[in-house]
C-alpha positions in Angstrom: -3.7 17.7 1.8 -3.7 15.4 4.8 -0.3 14.8 6.4 -0.2 11.3 7.9 2.7 9.1 8.9 2.9 5.4 8.0 3.3 3.1 11.0 5.2 0.0 9.8 4.1 -2.2 12.7 0.5 -1.3 12.2 0.8 -2.2 8.5 2.6 -5.5 9.3 -0.3 -6.4 11.6 -2.8 -6.2 8.8 -1.6 -9.4 7.0 -0.2 -12.8 7.7 0.6 -14.3 4.3 4.2 -14.8 3.4 6.2 -14.0 0.3 3.4 -11.6 -0.8 4.6 -8.0 -0.8 2.2 -5.3 0.2 2.6 -1.7 -1.0 2.6 1.0 1.7 3.9 4.0 -0.2 5.2 5.4 -3.5 7.9 7.9 -4.3 8.2 8.9 -7.9 8.2 5.6 -9.8 9.3 3.5 -6.8 7.2 1.5 -4.3 7.9 0.7 -0.7 6.6 -2.8 0.1 6.3 -4.8 3.3 6.6 -8.6 3.2 6.7 -11.4 5.7 9.0 -14.3 4.7 9.9 -17.7 6.1 11.6 -20.7 4.5 12.9 -20.8 0.9 12.0 -18.6 -2.0 12.7 -19.3 -5.7 15.9 -18.5 -7.6 15.2 -15.4 -9.7 16.6 -12.2 -11.0 15.3 -8.8 -12.0 16.8 -8.0 -15.4 16.1 -4.2 -15.5 16.3 -3.0 -11.9 18.2 -3.2 -8.6 16.3 -4.4 -5.5 16.7 -3.2 -1.9 16.0 -5.4 1.1 15.7 -3.8 4.5 15.3 -6.2 7.5 12.8 -4.7 10.0 12.6 -7.8 12.3 14.4 -11.2 12.2 17.2 -12.4 10.0 17.4 -13.0 6.2 19.9 -14.9 4.1 20.2 -14.0 0.4 22.0 -16.7 -1.5 23.8 -16.0 -4.8 25.3 -18.6 -7.1 28.8 -17.7 -5.8 28.1 -16.9 -2.2 25.6 -15.4 0.3 24.9 -12.4 2.5 23.2 -12.5 5.9 21.1 -9.5 6.9 20.2 -8.9 10.6 17.5 -6.7 12.0 18.2 -3.1 11.0 20.4 -3.9 8.0 19.9 -3.5 4.3 21.4 -4.8 1.1 21.1 -3.7 -2.5 21.0 -6.5 -5.1 22.2 -5.3 -8.5 20.0 -5.8 -11.5 20.4 -9.1 -13.4 22.0 -10.9 -10.4 20.3 -14.3 -9.6 19.4 -14.6 -6.0 17.3 -16.7 -3.5 16.1 -15.2 -0.2 15.7 -17.6 2.8 14.6 -17.1 6.4 14.8 -19.8 9.1 12.2 -17.9 11.3 9.6 -15.4 10.1 11.3 -12.2 9.0 9.7 -8.9 8.2 11.3 -6.9 5.5 10.8 -3.8 3.4 11.5 -3.8 -0.3 12.2 -0.7 -2.3 11.8 -1.2 -6.1 10.3 0.4 -9.2 6.5 0.1 -9.6 5.5 -3.0 -11.5 8.3 -5.3 -10.4 7.1 -8.9 -9.9 8.5 -10.6 -6.8 9.8 -13.6 -8.7 11.3 -11.6 -11.6 10.9 -13.4 -14.9 10.0 -16.7 -13.2 6.4 -17.7 -12.7 5.8 -20.1 -9.8 3.4 -20.7 -7.0 5.3 -18.0 -5.1 4.6 -15.3 -7.7 2.5 -12.8 -5.8 -0.2 -10.5 -7.1 1.4 -7.2 -7.9 0.5 -3.7 -6.7 -1.5 -4.8 -3.6 -1.9 -1.9 -1.2 -2.5 -2.1 2.6 
């Protein structure tokens, strides 16, 4: 077996597209995904799973129907399953998502922001 670390900055340098998560690792049935975001995303929810947002660079706002949370660099937030939310970033923000394999970025919604799933870098 080859033992090799995963360099997050190197992985982030391999793509420029936004709102399109890229898988960098798996653990059991969970995937670690990197994504670059800027501007508004769509309102959506994940009916069967929680979702973890970890801000690596920048600032991210996650709006809920009854409030919002602001995440700064180095902070994380867990969104409980079945809670409608809408991420937003004024400037480009690099985040890591941790979620079960097969989760679609827009939940049950299908829009122009729905990304291809299970794309590895």
